[in-house]
N, C-alpha and C positions, 0 to 999 in steps of 0.2 A: 834317282839317274831319269830325265825324259825321254820320251820314246825314241825319239829321235838320236839321243848318244846312244841309248841301248842298242838301236840298229846299227850305227856306224861302228861300235864295238864287235859287236857280232858277225860285220861282213867284210869290214876292212875300209869301206867306203866313208870316204871323207863327209862329216855332219853336214859340212855345205851344200852338200848335193843332193841330200835327202829332206823329204817333207817331215813338217812337225804335227801333221793331222792326217786323218784319215778316217771313214765311215764304217760302222761295223752294223750290218743285216743281217739280223737273228746268227748263222754261225758262219756267215761271208763276212770278209774285210775288203772294200774296197778303197784303193789309194791312188794318187796322180804320181806320175814318175817320168817327166820329159827329160828330156837328153842325157839318157842311161843307154849301156847297151842291152840287150836280151841276157846275157850272161850275168850281168849286174843286176836285172830287177828278177830273173832267177833266183838268185844268192838272197834277194831282199826278201822274197816270198818266204823260200824253206828258210830264214829265220826270223820270219814274222811266225809261224808255224810250231818254232819251237818256243818264240817266248810268251806266245798266247794260246795256249790249250784249249781256249775254248773255241776257235777257228779254225775251221776244216779248209777253207778253202780261201785265198787267196788273189784279189784279181786288180789288175790297171785297167783304171777307169782313163777314156781320151776325149770322150763329150757324148753331149745328148744330140742328135741328129734329126732332121727331117718332122714334117706336122704331125706323125704321130709320136714325137719325142723317145723314141727308139735310143739306150745307150749302147756307145760304140766301147765294150769291155772285151778286156782276155786272162786268161786265165795263166797266172804266174807261177802259184804254188798250188798243190793240194788237189782233189774234184768236186765238179758237180756245181752249180748255179743255181740251183733252186732251195730255196730256203723257208722258212715262217718265223718274221719277224712277231715281236710283241712290242708295243706302244701303248703306253696311258692305258694298257687292258684292252683293246686291241690285237686282235692277230694277223698280220699280212701276209698271207702264201703269195712268193714270188719267182721270178726267174729273173737276176740280176741283168742277165746279158740280153736282156728280150723287154722288161719293161723297167723306169725309174721311179725310183720313190726316195723324195726331198726332205729329209730330216730337218733342213730348215724351214720347212714350213709349218715345224709342229706347234709354235706360239699362235699362228692364224687357225691351225686346227682347234687346239685348244679355244681360241677367244671365239669361233664361230657357235660352239656348245651354249655358252651364255645367250646368244643372240635368240634362238629358236624357241618358239612358243609353242603352248601346247595345241595339238591337231591339225598342226601345219601340213601343209603338201610342200613339200624341197626337193627342187629338180637339178639336179647336178650336171649341166652341160659337158663333163669332160671328166666323165666319174674315174676311168686310170682304173688300178684296182680297187678304187674303195675307199682311197686318202680321207676323203671328206664323210663321203656315205656310211662309210663305218661307222665309225664313234658317232654320228647324228643320230641314223637309227639304234644304236645301242643305248647312248645316254640321257638321249630327249625322248619327251612325249609327243615327237613329229607322227601324225596321221600316218603320213607316207613317202620314202623317200624315192624320187623318180633317177636311176643313175644312167646315164647314156654314154656311150663309150664307142668308138669308132674301129678303134685297133684290136683286132680280133684275140690276140693274144692278151691284152690285158682283161676285157670281157672274157675270158676264160678262166683266169684267174679270179676276177669279180663277182663271179657267182661262186667260185669255190669259196671265196673269201665271206661271202654271204650265209654258207653253208656250217661253215667253221666256227663262225662267232654265232652260229645259231639265229638268226636274225628272221622275221616272218614281217619285216613291212617297208622293203626294199622289192623296189619294182625293177630289174636288169634291162636294159633295151641295149642292143648293139647295131649300130650305124651310126649314121652323121646325124649330129645335134641339129641343123638346119632342117632336113628332112623331118627326123623324128618331131619335133617344134608343132610339126601342121596341126601332130594329133593331139596337142595340149594346150589348145588355145583359150587364157583366161586360165588356165589351172593353176598355176603357181603363187602361195604365199612366199616364196625367197627361193631365189634363183640364182645356183653358185657358178660362176664364170670363170674359174681356177684352170685358165689355160694361158700361155702367153710364148712369145709377143705375137702381135696381131689380134688380136680379141675383139677389135673395133668390128670386125667381119661378123662377129657373130652377135651384136648385141640386138640387130632386128628382130633374130629370132626369140632373145630374151625377153623381151619387150613385149612377141605376141603371144608368149607364155605367163605374161604375167596378168594377177587379175589384179584390181584396186587395192593399193593398199600394199603393193607386195614390194619386198626388199630385194635388190638384184647388189650383189656382191663382184665386182667388175674387175677382176686382175688382170694388169698387162705391164708392158715393160716400156720405160721412158728414160730420156737423160736429163742428167740435172737441169737442164737448161728448158726441158718442156713442162717441167712441173710447176703447177699445174694447171694451167693453161690448156695443154694439148684435152691430156683425159676430161678434163671438165667440160670443153666443147664438143670432143667427140659424144658425150653424151648428150649434152642441151641437143646438137642438130638432132638425134634419131628420136628423143623424144619427141621433137618439132614435127618431124615427119611422121611420125604414130599418132600426134595429136592429143600425147600426153601429158600431164602436167609432173611435174617431177621436183624430189629434193633432198638434197646431200645429206647424208647423217655423219658422213665423216670420211675420212682417208688419211691413208699412214703408210709408210713404205713399211714393206714385210721385210725385203733384205736387199743387200747387192747382187746384181747380177752381172755386170760385168765394169770394166774402170768406167767412172762416173756415168752408169746407166743404174737404174734402181728397179727391181719388182716391187709393184704399189700395187693394192686395193681400195676404190674406191665403192661405198655401200651410200645409194642410193633409190629411195622408193617413189614409185609411181601410183 
């Protein structure tokens, strides 16, 4: 019996009103429950705890908001929102009510590992709790990973996670990446721009930090109609402004962001 049907049977709520998917991070389950009453949500939370013994807390996730990409989450059953999540041999400590973690970016995290060359200096402009920085530092021979994060809560988890994974080649910096970029002129062999939407505002900082031959991984969100003209024109405009030649190495859709909008990544060399 599928999760939705089991949940309907346990709660008495029609399956048509229940979601068929959810996200598990460590021992916390996140689920979206629109158009249900508070009592129905609590009933669902208690039922999930009974169905899945490895789950300690059930949270309703409503949205991700603001410049710092903070989740709007509420506990509907169990207690505690801090957990340690393991993904592909990397440990991520986090508070799901304060920082986001997208399992939908797993394929992109795996893809990057094959791109890193021995001895590279990698700058992660939007490090979060270490989504990209940690696996790169752990599983590649990068010389160093410079991880910049503005959100103080995410930064604290980033430093915890560096220690948790016993990594000695990560430099964590708290602050705005545009300000931090001033200290790293022509430093990077590779720049990660895993923030969206509005990533185009930070392209100048990425180019400032890029040495000759640097690869930039430019993530952003575009409508179907804007692909691929808009992202390529943004890259061209900034490279011309910096007097840099560039070459598009590849482009791909990472995942759906909203109806008719895509999270995409463009890899280019300068």
